[in-house]
N, C-alpha and C positions, 0 to 999 in steps of 0.2 A: 686580836688572832681571828675572829670571828667574821671580822669585814673583809678579811684576807680568804678565807675559804667561799664567801660568800664571791668575791671577783675572779675566785680561780673557774668555779659553777661557771658563772654566766660567759666567760671567756672562752669554755669547752665548748657549751652550747652553741654559742656565736660561730666556732671555727667550724664544729660540725655544720651549720647552717650554710658558712658563708662556702665550704669544702662543696655539699652538695648541689648549692647555686653554681660555683664555677663548672662542678662534672658537669652538670647538664648545659650550661652555656656552651661548655666546650663541645656536647655530642655525646658525653661519656657520661651513661648512667652506673649509679652506683651497682655491686653484683648484686646483692637482693632484688633490687628494682627490675633489672636488665634480664633474672628469672623467672620473676613474675609475669613480665610484660613476653616474654618467649611462650612461656605459658598459658597464658589467655591468647596467644597468637594462635600454637597451637589448636586451641579448641574451634577456633571460629575460620570461617570461609569467604575471602573475599569477594566482594560484590563486583569490582572491577579494579583496575588500575590506571590510575592518576597521572599526566606530566608530571613531572619532580619539578620544572621550574613554575607551575599554576597556569600554562599553558590550556586551552580546551581542547586536549586531547586526553582520551581514554582506549584503554584495551581490556580485552577481555581475559587476558594470560599475561602473566611477567613478561615484562619488555624492557628495553633501552631504547634511553634517546639519543641523540645524535653523537652526545658528550660522552655518550657507553655509562650514563648512570640508571641505577633501576626506576623502573615505573613504581609508586607509591601506592602501598594496598591500600582498597577504600571497604571499610568496614559496616556491617546495617545499620549500627548503634551508634557511626561516625555524623550520621543525619540529623540526630535528635536534634530539638530545639526545647530550650529549658520554658517557653511560653505556655500559658494556661492553652487549651485548646477550646476554639469556639465551638459551640454547637453546631455549625454548618462544618467545622471540621472533624467533629466526633462522629457527625451522620457519615460523611465522606471516606472518613477511616474505614467505617466497617464495607465499603465498597474496594473490590479491588481496583487497584492502579493498571492499568494497559500499558502505560508508557506518559514521557513528557515530553513536550510541544513547544518550540521556540515561541514567547511571547509574544515579538513581531512580524508573527502570523507566517515568516517563513516555512521551507519546504525542509526542515529538519527537524529530527526529534530523536530521543534520549531513553534507553531503557530503566536509568537510572538520575535523579533528582542533581542539576546541573544547571550553571549559570553562563548566560551570555556574555558576550565582549564589551557588553555596557554593565554588565554585575546585575543582573535582572535573572530573578527564580524563573526557568522553565516551568510551565503549568501545566499541573497533572489532568489527565485523562481520565476519565475511570470508566468501567464495565459498567454498560448499558447506554452512555452516551453516544456512543458511536453502533449503530446497530445494522445488522447483514441485509434486513429487509428493503433496500434501498432506498428507505423513508433519510429524511434529514429531521433531529429534532432540537427544539430551542426553549431555551426557560422561559418562563411567561412576562419576567424581566425584559428581558431582550424582544421578544412579540412586541411588548409595549412600547418600546426605545422606537422601533423601528416603523412601527405604526402599519403592521400588517392587517390586513383586511380581505374580507373572503365574501366569495358570494355564490349561488348554486345556479350550475347549470341549467336553465329551463329552456321548453319550446317557445318561440318567438317568430314572429313574421322579419326575416330581416328586409330592410328596405332598400336595396341597394342604387345608389341615385349615381346616374352617369352625365357629365358635365361635357358641354361642347359647343367651341364656339362656331359663328357662322354668319351668314349673312341674308339678308328678306332680299329674294326676286320675283318677277312676273310669273304669276298662274301663265302657264302657256297656252295653256286654253283661252285666257283672258282675251287674247291680243288680237286685234283689225285691221286690216290696213285697208285703204282704197286706192285702187290704181285703176288707169285706164285699160280697156281690153282693145282699145283703136285709138286711132289718132285723133286727139283731141284739142282744143283750144278754151284754156281758162278763160269764161269771159266775167267772173264777179269771184270774190273773195268772202266768206261772211267773217266778222270781229269775230275770230278765235285764233288764238294764239298757241305756241308750246307749252303746256301746262294748264291751260283753260279746260275744267271740269265740263263734260258735253252730256245731252241727253240723249237717248237713243231717237231718231227721226228728226232729232235737229239740223238743220240747213248748215251746209258746210260753204257748198258753192255750184256756181251754175259752168256748166261745160257745152261747147258747142262741136259737134262733130259728126261730119257728113255721114260716115258708117251707119249711125246710130238715128240721122233725120233720115237717111236714105231707108232705113231699115221699118222708121216709124211711119210713114211714107204709105210704103207697102203694105203694111198689116191696116192700116187706115182702109187703103184702097179694097181691100179687102172684107172689112169690116161694110164699107157703104155701099155695094155691088150691091146690084136687085139680082143678081144669078142667084151667085154666090151667099150673099151675105148672113142668108139666117142660116147657114150652115157652116157649124162649129166645126166642124169636120176641115175645111177647105181653110181657116184662119186660123189654125192649131200650130203653123208651120212659122206664118211670119211672126205670131207672140212670142216662138219659141224663139227667134231669131232675136229680138230685143231682149228678151231673157240671158242670152249667150253673153249680147254685148253687155251685162251687167247695168242694165238699166231699170232703177229702181222699180219696187212694187207700185208703188202707190203714183210713179207716172204713168206706165201703165195704164192701171184703172182710171187716173184722170182721161186718157185717151177712149176708152170704150167710153165711157160717160160722155165726153164732152163732141166726140168725133172729129176733135180738129189733133193737128198736130203739131206739138214745139217745137220751136227754132233752138231753143237751150235746155238742156238737162238741168233739172235741182239736184244735187248730189246731196245725200243729208248721212248723217252718222249710225252705222249701223248696230253701234250698242252704246250703252253709258258708259261713262270713265273720263280717263285723263289724256289729254292730246299731248302724246308722248313728241312727236315729229307732223311740222308741218314745210312741206317743200311745195304748194302750192300759192303762185304768183299773179296777180291778174295779167293778165294778155299771153301768161306763156304757153307753147306750145308742149304737149305732153304726148312722148312716144307708147307705143303698148307698153305696161311692165313699169311703167313708171310710177313709183310710189310718193303720192301727194300729199294724206294723211296716215298717220298712225294711233290707233287709240287704243289703251289697256282698260282695263276693268281693274280696281285694285280693290272692289269692296273683299276677294278674298286671295291672300299671297301664299308665298312659301317661304319657308327656312331652309337653307339649304349648310347643315352644319356635317362639319367634320367630326367626328366620332372615333377614335386611336382604335389600332389593332385590337390590342387588348382584350376591348369592351366590347367587339362586336359578339359573341359569343352570345353576350346578356341580355342585346337588344334583337326585337322583334315587328313585326309591322301592327299596329295596332295598338301599341302602349302609349297611354297617356304622356304628352310631355308639357312643359312649363317652359314659357319662353321671357326671358326679361332684356328687353332695349334699354341699350346704354344711354339712348336720349331722354327716356322719361324713367327715372328713378323711383322706386317702389309700385313700378306697376308691372302685371304680369298677363300674357295672354298664351292663352289651353288650347293643344289642339293634339292630332296625332299622330302618329309614324304613317305615313304613305307609301312611299320608296325606299328600300334600303339598296343603292346602286352597287353592281355587282364588279366593280374595280378599287381595287387597293392602289392607293399612292404611292408611288414607289420609293419617293422623296420625304414624303411627310409620314408613313406607314397610317394611315388616316384612310377610313372609307365616309363616303358621303350619302347622308342620309336627308330624304328630305320628310317637311312636316308641314303639314296644310294649316293654316289660320285663317278663321275669319278676322276682316277687317274693317267694320261698318263704318268706324269715323274716320278713314284712309289718314290715319297717323304713322301704319308701317308704310316706310316710302323704298324702293327698290335699293339695295346694296345698303341699306342700313347694318351695323353690327350687331348682332343680338348674342345671347348666351342662350344657349340650350340645356335644363333638367328633365334626364329622362328616367321617370321614374320606373323601374325595373325589379319590381316589389312581386318576390313570389306568393300564391295565395296559400298555401301550403303552409304554416308553422315546421321550423326545423330546430334542433338541438343549435344552442347560441351560446358563445359566452363573450364576457364584456371585453375590447380589442386589445385592452392592456394589461389582463393576464396572460398571454401568449407571448411566449420568450420565443424570438424568430432571430435563428443565426445564420438564414439563407439555405441551405440544405437540411436543416433538421428545426422541425415547431415543436415546443411542447408546454405543457402547463404545468402548476404544481400543484397537486391536489392536498387538502387541508383534511387530513385523517384524526384529526382532534387531539388533544391532550399537546399540543404543541411539535406532531410530526406532520412534516410536510411530505409528500410523493414526489420528485418529478416521472412525469409522464409524457410520454411522446403522443402526438394525435396528429390527422390527417382534419385538414382544414377546407372550406369551401368559399362560397361568396360573402362579403362583408360589407356593410354599412351600417348609417347609423349611428355607429359606439361600437357596434357587434360582430363577433366572428361565426361563421356556420362551423361547427364541429363534425365532420362525417365519422370518423372513426377516435377508439380512445378514448373516450370518456361517457359517460353513463349519465342520466339524466336527473337529477336534484345532487349529484357529487360537487363538493365548493371546489371551485379553485380560487388561488390566491389573487386577487385584483392589486393589491399595492403592494409595494418592496417588495415583488417576487425576484429584484433582481438583486436583492443583498441575499435573499436565502439561496440561489442559485450559486452565489460567489462564496456561502458558507458551505453548500454542499460541495465544490468542487474541493474547498481548503480542506474540509474533511476526509475529502477520497484521496488527497497527495499524501496528506499525512498517514492515513492508514494503509497506504501502499509503504510508506519510508518506514512505519513502524512493522510492517511484517518483511521488509528486507533487513531489518537491525541484525534481529535473532541468525540468519543465513548469513551475514556480513561479519558476527562476531564469531559463529562457530568458525569460517571463513579462516579469521585472522589466529583463532587460535590455534588451527590448525596446523597452518604459516609458519606461527611461532614456535610450538611442537617441534615443526620438521626442522627448526633453522637451530635449534638447542640440539637435537641429537644430530645434528652433522656438526657442531662445534665439538661435541665430547668425543 
């Protein structure tokens, strides 16, 4: 009998439990549970309403989905987690959560906890993480991981170097030609050929000219005359005639000393240099104006370089220049800018610049390719920052100012000249302010992301209010 009572009691308990289980499984709660749940729900205000199918959709007010199902209310305590809070989470819980941002960095925010399509939790953004003073705040760990370094803006001399290619050309003032001024015949030519180095006064050829012989005889007759021989005034005209025929001064002096007229005239080199051209041939007839020899002094040459039009404003006459010849690796030649030609090449958009160079050992030859390095350094120091610290978008230049404690301020600046790894800052920055020199693109990306997220977060309450107004208006129309 006792055993029968126990079995009956267990059967009743199991039946009640099984009935409760099937009631819950079928979606029907016992009367006392439904009453308690309704009372508890009446005392709470839903945070939002979520899609009944679990899709990432929500609404600020009551709403129905496409199938006519009601959105499910979500309360504040529905997001409680049984895990013990960590010290960092306890510290963060003391701060106010502004919104939740997408864990993948997408421009998507939520005013409440949420998961993305892959099941990842949205990341909370706390008050203080997003400042309104235009600065970007990074944690010490992120600063260390990204390798952020800063350097103060200081005054320094900007060494701007303008590079330009060019060629070696002869100094136009150091070129001489030997041409006859009267009809002549070449009697003899010295052992001089094109490329031979000659000295000033070295014999080149012997010339016979009837006009020169006649002028020499006339001058000699004047000198030997008993009547006017001692009067310098009478012989001046005859001597000038020889000078006009380009007879060398040495030949005239020999006539005055020996009192004899030579049959042939010895022509010598007018300067020291290289024979660039030899047209004289023994026995040839030379007409007036025919060039028989061309000699150039190459102890000093020109380097004609083509400077880009954009660099024209930074060069001036007198600036020092270092020239490197491609034929002599490691050797440099120094000179100065002598002339900036007043014309721009319309095809290459370059300006020709003349540089005078000393060439004592005659290694710089005409038409040799060279590379010029023009030093345009300013004598007065200017405020400058490393060129890697400037964020240049083409129409806007900015730097990131390190404010300390992980705060960085984007600031627009106006730039000047650049060189040797530094850029002149003309406006927007004060001396001594530290600017970010590395990982500034990462900070700039973080700033743009936070600005986008903040804009979306500010738009969320407006959209929620508009959605609630539309829903309430629709419900009123249905009633």
